[in-house]
C-alpha positions in Angstrom: 100.0 130.9 71.6 102.8 132.9 69.9 102.2 136.3 68.4 101.0 136.4 64.8 104.3 138.1 63.7 106.3 135.3 65.2 104.2 132.7 63.6 104.4 134.3 60.2 108.2 134.5 60.7 108.3 130.8 61.9 105.3 129.0 60.5 106.6 125.6 61.4 106.1 126.7 65.0 102.3 126.4 64.6 101.9 122.6 64.9 104.0 122.3 68.2 102.3 125.4 69.5 98.9 123.9 68.9 99.9 120.5 70.3 101.3 122.0 73.5 98.3 124.4 73.9 95.8 121.5 73.6 98.0 119.2 75.9 98.0 122.0 78.4 94.3 122.4 78.3 93.8 118.6 78.8 96.3 118.7 81.7 94.3 121.5 83.3 91.1 119.3 83.1 92.8 116.4 84.9 92.3 118.0 88.4 91.6 115.4 91.0 88.3 115.6 92.8 89.4 115.7 96.4 89.5 119.4 97.7 93.2 119.3 98.9 94.4 117.7 95.8 92.3 119.9 93.6 93.8 122.9 95.3 97.5 121.6 94.9 97.2 120.9 91.1 95.3 124.1 90.5 97.9 126.0 92.4 100.6 124.2 90.5 99.0 125.5 87.2 99.0 129.0 88.6 102.6 129.2 89.9 104.3 127.3 87.0 102.3 126.5 83.9 105.3 125.0 82.1 106.1 122.7 85.1 102.4 121.7 85.6 102.5 120.7 81.9 105.7 118.5 82.1 104.7 116.9 85.4 101.6 115.5 83.8 103.5 112.9 82.1 104.6 111.2 85.2 102.8 108.2 86.8 100.1 109.2 89.2 102.0 108.2 92.4 105.2 109.9 91.4 103.3 112.9 90.0 101.6 113.5 93.3 104.8 113.4 95.1 106.7 115.7 92.8 103.6 118.1 92.8 103.7 118.4 96.6 107.6 118.6 96.7 107.3 121.5 94.2 104.7 123.3 96.2 106.4 122.9 99.5 109.6 124.3 98.1 107.7 127.0 96.4 106.2 128.0 99.7 109.6 128.0 101.3 111.0 130.1 98.6 108.1 132.5 99.0 109.1 133.1 102.6 112.7 133.6 101.5 111.7 135.9 98.6 109.5 138.3 100.6 111.9 141.2 101.3 109.2 142.8 103.6 109.6 140.1 106.3 112.2 141.0 109.0 115.1 138.6 109.3 114.3 137.8 113.0 110.9 136.5 111.8 112.0 134.9 108.5 115.1 132.9 109.8 113.0 130.8 112.3 110.4 130.0 109.8 112.9 128.8 107.3 114.6 126.6 109.9 111.3 125.1 111.1 109.6 124.7 107.7 110.2 120.9 107.4 108.1 120.5 110.7 105.3 122.7 109.4 104.6 120.4 106.5 103.2 117.8 109.1 100.9 120.5 110.6 97.5 120.7 108.9 96.7 123.8 110.7 99.8 125.8 109.9 99.9 128.8 107.6 101.9 132.0 107.1 100.6 135.0 105.3 103.3 136.4 102.9 104.0 136.8 99.2 101.8 138.3 96.7 99.1 137.1 94.2 98.8 133.3 93.8 101.9 132.9 96.2 99.8 134.6 99.0 97.0 132.1 98.3 99.4 129.3 98.4 100.7 130.4 101.8 97.3 131.3 103.2 95.8 127.9 102.3 99.0 125.8 102.9 96.8 123.3 104.9 95.9 121.8 101.7 99.4 121.1 100.9 100.1 119.6 104.2 97.0 117.4 103.9 98.1 116.0 100.6 101.6 115.6 101.9 100.3 113.4 104.7 98.8 111.1 102.2 102.0 110.3 100.3 103.9 107.2 101.0 106.6 107.1 103.8 109.5 107.1 101.4 108.3 110.2 99.6 107.6 112.0 102.8 111.0 111.3 104.2 112.7 112.6 101.1 110.6 115.8 101.0 111.1 116.4 104.7 115.0 115.9 104.5 115.4 118.3 101.5 113.1 120.9 102.9 115.0 120.9 106.2 118.4 121.3 104.4 117.0 124.0 102.0 115.4 126.0 104.8 118.7 126.0 106.8 120.7 127.0 103.8 118.3 129.8 102.9 118.4 131.0 106.5 122.2 131.1 106.3 122.2 133.3 103.3 119.6 135.7 104.7 122.4 137.0 106.9 125.3 136.4 104.4 126.0 138.0 100.9 127.1 136.1 97.9 130.8 137.2 97.8 132.8 134.4 96.1 132.0 131.9 93.3 132.1 129.2 96.1 129.4 131.3 97.9 127.5 131.3 94.7 127.8 127.5 94.2 126.7 127.1 97.9 123.7 129.3 97.6 122.6 127.6 94.4 123.1 124.2 96.0 120.7 125.2 98.7 118.0 126.6 96.6 118.2 124.4 93.5 120.9 121.7 93.8 118.9 120.2 96.7 115.9 120.1 94.4 118.0 118.0 92.1 118.9 115.6 95.0 115.3 115.6 96.1 113.9 114.6 92.6 116.6 111.9 92.3 115.3 110.5 95.7 111.7 110.5 94.6 112.6 108.9 91.2 114.5 106.1 93.2 111.5 105.7 95.8 109.1 105.2 92.8 111.1 102.3 91.8 111.7 103.7 88.2 115.4 104.8 88.5 118.6 104.0 90.3 119.7 106.7 92.8 121.9 109.2 90.9 125.2 110.5 92.3 124.7 113.7 94.3 127.2 115.6 92.4 125.3 115.0 89.1 121.8 115.7 90.8 123.3 118.9 92.2 124.6 120.1 88.7 121.1 119.6 87.3 119.8 122.1 89.8 122.7 124.5 89.6 122.5 124.8 85.8 118.8 125.7 86.0 119.3 128.1 88.8 122.3 129.9 87.5 120.4 130.4 84.2 117.4 131.9 86.2 119.8 134.3 88.2 121.3 135.5 85.0 118.1 136.0 83.2 116.3 137.7 86.1 119.1 140.3 86.9 116.8 143.3 86.3 113.9 142.0 88.1 116.0 141.1 91.2 118.0 144.2 91.3 114.7 146.3 91.0 112.9 144.3 93.7 111.0 146.6 96.3 111.6 147.3 99.1 115.0 145.7 99.0 117.1 144.6 95.9 117.9 140.8 95.7 121.5 140.2 94.8 122.7 136.8 93.7 125.5 137.6 91.3 128.8 136.9 93.2 130.9 139.9 94.0 133.9 138.0 92.9 132.7 138.3 89.3 130.8 141.6 89.1 133.5 143.6 91.0 135.8 143.0 88.1 133.6 145.2 86.0 131.8 147.8 88.2 131.9 149.2 91.7 128.2 148.1 92.7 126.1 145.3 91.3 123.3 147.8 90.3 125.7 149.8 88.2 125.4 147.1 85.5 121.9 148.3 84.6 123.0 151.8 83.7 123.6 152.6 80.0 126.9 154.3 80.6 128.2 150.7 81.8 126.8 148.7 78.9 130.2 147.4 77.7 131.3 146.2 81.2 127.8 144.9 81.8 127.9 142.7 78.8 131.5 141.5 79.8 130.1 140.6 83.2 127.1 138.9 81.8 129.4 136.8 79.6 131.5 135.8 82.6 128.3 134.7 84.5 127.2 132.6 81.5 130.6 131.0 81.2 130.4 130.1 84.9 127.0 128.3 84.3 128.4 126.2 81.5 130.7 124.3 83.7 127.7 122.2 84.9 126.5 121.1 81.4 128.6 117.9 81.0 127.3 116.6 84.4 123.7 117.4 83.3 124.2 115.4 80.1 125.7 112.5 82.1 122.8 112.5 84.5 120.1 112.5 81.7 121.9 109.8 79.7 121.4 107.4 82.7 117.7 107.8 83.1 115.6 104.8 82.0 111.9 105.9 82.4 110.7 107.9 79.3 108.4 110.2 81.3 111.1 111.0 83.9 113.5 111.6 81.1 111.3 114.2 79.4 110.5 115.8 82.8 114.2 116.3 83.3 115.4 117.0 79.8 112.9 119.7 78.6 113.9 122.3 81.3 117.6 121.6 80.7 117.3 122.3 77.0 115.4 125.5 77.7 118.2 126.5 80.0 120.9 126.1 77.4 118.7 127.9 75.0 118.1 130.8 77.3 121.9 131.1 78.0 122.5 131.2 74.3 119.9 134.1 74.0 121.5 136.0 77.0 125.1 135.7 76.0 126.6 139.0 74.8 123.0 140.5 75.0 122.6 144.0 76.6 118.8 143.4 76.7 119.3 141.3 79.9 119.9 144.7 81.6 117.0 146.5 79.9 114.1 143.9 80.0 113.2 140.3 79.7 115.1 137.9 77.6 113.3 134.6 77.0 112.8 131.9 74.3 109.9 132.6 72.0 106.9 130.5 72.7 107.1 128.6 69.3 110.6 127.5 70.0 109.7 126.4 73.6 106.7 124.4 72.1 109.2 122.8 69.6 111.5 121.7 72.5 108.5 120.2 74.4 107.2 118.6 71.4 110.4 117.1 69.9 112.4 116.1 73.0 111.8 112.3 73.1 115.4 110.7 73.4 118.9 111.4 74.5 119.8 111.9 70.9 117.4 114.9 70.8 119.2 116.3 73.9 122.7 116.0 72.5 121.3 117.6 69.3 119.8 120.5 71.2 122.7 121.2 73.4 125.1 121.0 70.3 122.9 123.4 68.3 122.6 126.0 71.1 126.2 125.7 71.9 127.0 126.5 68.3 124.6 129.6 68.6 126.4 130.7 71.7 129.8 130.0 70.2 129.0 132.3 67.2 128.3 135.1 69.5 131.7 135.0 71.3 133.9 138.0 70.8 137.5 137.1 70.9 138.2 140.4 72.7 135.9 139.4 75.6 137.8 139.0 78.8 136.2 135.5 79.3 136.4 134.4 75.6 139.1 131.9 76.0 137.4 130.0 79.0 134.0 130.4 77.3 135.2 128.8 74.1 137.0 126.0 76.0 133.7 125.1 77.8 131.7 125.2 74.8 134.1 123.0 72.7 134.0 120.4 75.6 130.2 120.4 75.5 130.3 120.0 71.7 132.8 117.2 72.0 130.6 115.3 74.4 127.7 115.7 71.9 129.8 114.5 69.0 131.2 111.6 70.8 127.6 110.4 71.6 127.2 109.6 67.8 123.8 111.2 67.9 124.3 114.3 65.8 123.8 112.5 62.4 120.7 110.8 63.6 118.4 113.8 64.2 116.9 116.8 62.6 117.9 120.2 64.0 114.7 121.6 65.5 116.0 124.4 67.5 118.4 126.8 65.8 118.3 125.9 62.1 117.6 128.6 59.7 113.8 128.8 59.1 112.6 128.2 55.6 110.7 131.0 53.8 107.2 130.3 52.6 104.8 132.3 50.4 101.8 133.8 52.3 99.4 131.4 50.6 101.4 128.4 51.7 101.7 129.8 55.1 97.9 130.0 55.5 97.6 126.3 54.3 100.2 125.2 56.6 98.6 126.9 59.5 95.2 125.4 58.7 96.7 121.9 58.2 98.5 122.2 61.6 95.3 123.1 63.4 93.4 120.1 61.9 96.2 117.6 62.6 96.7 118.8 66.1 93.1 118.7 66.7 92.7 115.1 65.4 95.8 113.9 67.2 94.6 115.3 70.5 91.1 113.7 70.1 92.8 110.3 69.1 94.8 110.4 72.4 91.7 111.2 74.5 89.7 108.4 72.8 
């Protein structure tokens, strides 16, 4: 759960934190008995606890397909990410990965920690994949093939232009959006979304991660991972790694703001995609990560800490997003709130300020035009009320009791 200091500062985080923690514990208990499925769901919890929690809301058949889709692409990503693998070994594996998922005996040792376990015991994933319906298998194979080829292409190519950046993000994340749309459609729950909208869903999340993870990627051993496009960073420094040095703090923040502004171009497509979803579980599965992304960008914007350490949403705010995101009105409200937070940080002297403000105003107009802003409470960036210490203790105790009773009622 969140730190004591954060809870005392934001006491209304307590109830959502407890609800999410209890729901996550219940999700962890819902591991299938079959060894291969048990491995897949256990591994899912290890490589992405937040994704493992959100996926539990889906119906069993679709949940299994999405779980395997995620693990296959995570394994593919592990091969790409391992900078110790020589290109002449890595490229053929990436290009052939879509065939390996049909081979129960295939595995390849790479990665570290839980990712190494995933790769060493990949036969469990293949076994589960072969139990999926044909339409699910076809969608996963197609996306894996296209993604592997795209990753292989960028092993030998740097991200030079913003077009390169969009192409790279398409291969590693936009295709995930396309694949998920295919799985949703195969389940019979949703119409097949336009590729352009599905692509934007992936690009918005990927660009947010690339911005947030600058320091981790640039410090990667034995070789830096560089995803920020030269067309953007070369306006501010001579080398991408120069952004992390204190002497370049002003230029680093200006470059960061340029990158955030680039990511914002995908927001309107994301809102259009989510507004068309009919199934409530699929909607929450898609909406929660998108709200976290716009919230993360709002925190990162104009924030030198991106080049000093880790910038991420506090746990209590993440729990609120998970707990309160139910309808499209909630999504419009969250995007409006976080865009207001970001807009308040824009310095008119910033080189990208005009473009940033234009994109934020377009997002806010879409949210206002939805008619949703007067229908919801602002959960995400409203000013927190101040409570006396005694009242905070009472609120915390009540939240624990209510969350416990609520969870037991659901289980019964």
